[in-house]
N, C-alpha and C positions, 0 to 999 in steps of 0.2 A: 658362476654368475657372470652374466654379461657385462663388460666394461661400458657403461653408459656414455662415458665422456667420449668414447671413440665412435659412437654410433651415428651415422650420417642421418639415419631416419629420425632419431631423437633430435639432432640439432635442427633438421629442417622443419620438424614439427614445432619446435620451441619458436622458431622465427615466423612460420606461416600461420600458426593457429591461435596466435595471441590476439588479445584485444585490440592491442596497438598494431600499427603496421610500420615496416621499416623501409627506407629508401636509401640506397648507396649511390652517392654522387662522385663524379670525376671532377678535376679543376675546372673544366668548362661548363659545369652545372648539369651536364647530361646525366641521365639516371642509368647507372650500370646494373642496378639490381632493384627490383621492387617486390616486397613480400605480398603473399595472397591475400593478407588481411586488408589490403586497400580495397578489395571487391565489396567487402561488407560496408566498410567506412565511407567509401566514395564512389562505389559502382563502376570502378575501372578495372579493365583487365590488365594484369602486370605485363602480359605478352605485347600487348598493343602499345603500351606507353614506354617501355623500357627503350633506352637511347635517346628519348625525346628530353628537352630541357625542362627542368623542375619550374622554371619561371613562368611556363605556360599555365601552371595550376595555382599560382600564388596570387592572392588578391591584390590588385594594382596599388592600393593604399598600403599595403604591407610589403611590397616588393622592394623597395630601397632598404628597408631595415632588415629584410631576409638577406639581401646581397652582401650588406655589411657583415652580417654574421658569417656568411659562407666565404666571402674573399680573403679573409685572413687566417683560414685554418691552417694552411700549409706553413705559414711562419709563426703563428701563435698557438696553434692547436685548436681544438673545439672550444667554443665559448662555453663558460660554466653556467649552471642554473637552467631555468625553463623559460622559454619565450612562448607567446601564443600568436598564431598566424591563422588566417582564413584561407582554406584550400577549396578549389572548385569541384564540385560533385559533377557526376556525368549529367545530371538533368539541369545543370546551370547554376544551382543555388551554391551559397558559399557556407562552409561549416567551419567552425572553430576547432583548433587542435592545439594542445599543449606540445611543445617540440623541445626534445633534448638531443645533444649530438655527441659524437665521438670520432676521433680520427683513427681510422682503421687502415690496414695495408695487406697487399698480397706480397708474393715474391718480388714482384718488379714494379708495383705502383702504390702511391698513397692514396687513400680514398676518404671520403667524408660520409659517416653513417648518420642518418637523420631518424629518430624515433617519434613517432607521432601517435598521440593518445588524444581521443575525442575530449573536448572540454566539456564537463558537466557543470558543476557548481560554480566554477571560477567565472564561466561566461554568464551563469545567472546572476552572480554577484554584480558584475559590472552592469548588467542591463537593470537590476533592481535599483541600484544606487542612481543610475542615470535617470530612471523614471521618477524616483522619489525627488531628485533635485529639480526636476522639471515641473513638479507639482502634480504628479499622477495621483488618481484616486486609488481606493483599495483595490479594486479589480484590475486596474492597469498595472499597479505594482506587483500584486500577487501572481499574475499570469506567468512571468519568467521563472517563479519558484518551482512550477511544475517540472521544469526540465533539470532541477537539481537531481531528481530521481531518474535513473536510466530507464525510462519507461518504453522509449521506442525500440532500443537494442533488444529488449526482453519481451515485447509484445505485452506489457503491462498497462494499465490505466491508472491516472492519478487524479485526485480531486481535493480542493481545499475549500472548506465550508466555514463560514463564521456567522455570528448573529450580531446585527447592528443594534445600536441602542434603543431603536423603536421596536425591537424584537423580531424584525425581519431577518430571515435566513438568506444568505447569498453564497453562491459558490462559483469558482472557476474549476475547470476540469479539462482533460484531454479528450472530450467528447462524450462524456457520460450523461445519462438523464438523471433527473433530481432524485429518483428513487435509489440510485446508487452512489450518491454523493454526501448524503447526510442533510440535504434540504427537506426532504420529506421522509419522516421516520415513524416508527411504530414503537410502542412500549416493549422493551425487552431485546430489540434488535441491536446491532453492535454500535451504532451511533448513539442510541439512547443510553446505552450503558457507559460508553465512553464519556458522554456529557455529564451523567449524573455522578459517577464515580471518580471523573478525571483520572482514568486509567486506559492503557492500551487494551484493545480487544482484538483478538485474532479468531476468525471463523474460517479455518482452511477448508472445512467441508461444507460451509453455507449452513450449518446446523441451527445458527440463530436468525436466519432469515425466514420471513413468511414465504407462502407460496407465490404471491405476486412478485416479490422481490427476486425469488429463485428463477422465475420464468423471465423476468426482465434481464437477470444476469446471464441466463442462457442465451437470449436473443442477441447479446453483445459479446458472447463466447467469453465470459468471464468465469473465473474459477474461485480461488480463495480470496478473502478480504481481510485487510488489516486496517483497523482504525487507530489512529494515534492523537491524542489531545495535544494542543499547543496552548501554553500559558497566554492569557489575554485578560489581565486583571480589570481593565476598563470596561469590559464588555459582559453582557449578562451571563454568558456561558462560555466554555472553552471553544477555541477554534479546533477543527478536526482535519486531519490529514488522512485520506483514504487511499490505499494502495490495493489494486486488484491485479490478480495475475491471470494468464490466460487459462482457459478450461484445460485441465489436465497438466498444467505447469507446475512449477515449484511453489514453495510457501512464499506468501507474499512478504513476511517478516525477514527475508533475505535481503529486503531493501532497507535494512535497519540504519546503515550508515547514513545514506542519502536522506532518509526521512528524518534523522536527528538533525542534520544540517537544515533541512527544509523547515523543521519546527522552530528553529532559531529565526530564520528569516521571517516566517509568519508572525512570530511575536515582535520583532523589530518592526515590520511594516504595520502591524496593527497599532502599535504605540506611537509611531511616527505619525501615521495619517490621523489618529485620534487627536493627537497634539495640534497637528495642522488645522483640523476641524474646529477645535476649541479657540485657537487663535483667530481663524476666520470669523467664528461666531462673535468673539470679543470685539473684533474690529468693526463690526457692524451693529453693535449694540450700545445703548446708553447704559453706563455702568450703575447709575442710580435707579432707575425704573426697570431695566431690562427690556425696555422697548427697542425698536429699531432706532438708530441714530441719523444724523443728517446724511452721512455718506450712503447708508443704506436706502434712504429715501430717494436720492438722486439715482441710485443704481436701478431702483424700481421703475423710476420714470424713464430711464434710458432704454430700458427693455419692454416698455408698455406697448401693447399691441391692440388694446381695446379702447372703446369709450369709456366714460366714467366720470366720477366726481372727486374733487379735491376738497377737504374741509380743513381750514386753518383756524386752529382753536388758541385762544389766549385767554389765560385766567383773569378774573376781576377780583379785586381786594385780596390778592396774594401778599402783598407787601406787608400789610398790618399783621399777618400771620408771623412772618419773619421777625418784625420789630417787637411783637408782643411776646411771642413764645420761643423765639430763638431759631437759628437755622436748622437745627436737628428736627424741630417740629415742622419747619417748612419742607425739609426733605420727605418726612412722613406723608404730608399733604400730597406732595408731587407724586409719590409712589401710589397713594390711594387714587388720585385723579388718573393716573395712567391705568390702573387696574380697572377702574369704572369705565373709562373709554374703550379699552379692550373687551370689556364684557358687553358693550353696547354694539360693537360692529359685528359684522358677518366674518366666517372663518377665513374667507378669501381677501379680507381687507387687510391693509398694513397700517399699523399705527406707529408713528415715529414721534420722538421728542427732539425738536430741532433747536430749542434754546432753553433759557432758564425756565420760563413758565409757559413755553408754547409747544403746542402739539399738532401734528398733521396727520390726518387720515386720508389713505388712498383707497378709494372704493371703485375698483374696475367693475365693468358689466353691470351697472346699476342704472335704474331709470330715474327721472326727475323726482317723482313723488317718493320713491323709496329713499333716495338721497335726503329729501326734505325731512322725512320721518326720522331718518339717522341722525341729523343734526339737532333736531327737537329732542331727541331721546338722550343724545350726549348732554345737552344743555341741562335736561331735568335731572339726570343722575349726578352730575357734578354739583348742582344746587343743594343736594342733600348734605346735612351736617356731617361732619368728620370728627371722629373721636381721636384725640391725641394725647395719650397719657391721662385719661380722665377729664380732659378738658374738651369742649365741643366747640369746633370752629366751622366757619362756612364761607365758601368762596363761590364765585360765579364764573361764567365763561362767555366770551363773545366769540361768535363763529362766522368766518367768511367762507362762502361757498363759491366754487366755479365749476361748471360743467363742460366737458368736452365731448361734442358729438362724434368726433373721429377718433382721435388717440390721446390719451393722457399724456401731458409733457410738462416741461417746465414753464411754459407759457400759462397753462392752467393753474399751476402753483402761484405764479405772479398775480394772476387774476384774483384768486382766493385771498391772497395776502392783501392786495389793494381793497377788496370788499371789506376785509377785516379792519384795515385802517380806517376807512369811512365809517365803519359801525362804531369804532372805539371813540372816534371824534365826535359823534352825534348821539348814540345811544347804546351804552354798554348793556352787556347781558343780553343782546339780541342776535339773530341770525340774519346775516346779509348775503346777498347773492351777487356775483359779478355780473357785468353786462354779458348778454348771450343768452342761451336757454336757461329757463328757470320755471318753477311751478307757478301756475296762474295767480295763486294767492300772494305770492311775492313779487309779481310784476309791477304792479301799480306803485308798491312802496319803494321799488328800486329805481323808478324813472327818475326822480329828482336827483338821486345819487349819481346816475349815469351820466347826466348832463354835465357834471362838474368833475367827474372822475378822470384821472390822468391815464393815459395809454399804458396797458401792463408792460412790465419790464420783460424783454425778450429772454435774457438769461438770469438765472438766480433770483433772489428776492432780498430786500433790505432787512437786516436783522434788528429788531427793537430791543433785544435783550442784551444786557452787558456781557454775558458768557455765551459761547457757542459750543455746543455738545457735538463732537465729532465721532 
């Protein structure tokens, strides 16, 4: 039997055919030897770059750190552990590599060997964390997870598909159409089975695909498919990681290690972004009624781009409810009033509770007559008796309305607030319009008010309620 330990062919193959590549450096940082693996990783010809300084290929932001590692090896030996550096590809892009090192020698000189392995999930980890901390949405945060699985080196394709709380399916992928990501599925196909049974599904021969899916896979030169569910308890169904191999290639479950890591990332990201969504939602809602709060109201006005109406509503005879039946009954009345207002408006309108018994409706893209009808509808609905624990109570509402012919803004809100103030001072339970555009029926009734009305406040509005809901 051949003594393999002495075989130059074997030793050369071990160095040159590995997934990583090796660079041997002299003390001046020139490259004395470069293995052939660099061709696949960085597109560089070893013969062309041997003798050049390795510093030409290290990212400028990583160079100082790299030199610190290299400069001390003669005295202290090779640094322990793994470092990550970005190296320049022939096409000018920068790729991350995990780098380990060893001090080596020939008969007459000491050298420094550097072993460079492409960064897979480590770089994805950094990118995922960076994106989450910067407030990225689910799509943005999940995109780097695709690179956890070494798809480029193996001519594979990867997709991550999840179902939003509204039932809409969304996917990120390495260039696959919806039919091959799990966004669009048929009963009995791998994605349907993985969702229903929460189990991995392997279809190495595409036997579980229908004719159209197989045709699409052929168009993209895809072979076997492996679908792996990822735990997502807050979502309607499991998220799915799909791995396709090239046509005629190996089985896709050969990517089991990378897929297992990717599944953990998917679960983390879905949980994190779901909690972020819940916090953002809570920050913009009134905790008692579930309506938008004052903060959300002003956000809506800051981003408004159309004309519309502002309806400022203040309850009448609400204090006696609290005094007679208690604050718990008062809370029940506020919830019911909020529900009635929301039921009265259009789906495009925003209803906000801005103070104790104050509500504001933002109605974009609405004409004068429709806005007038909306105000009267709210007034009529709120006037209906409310049952609280077997007792019937009744409150009214006074409404101030302002119409913006150009763009809704805080100025319109101030106008509606001033109209409400005038109405409360003169005739509660009515609808009053701010100076400016108004339906003809309200024009004559508003003239006397307009003569004595103070100019609208440019920013904000005075609060009459003791409490302010944020």
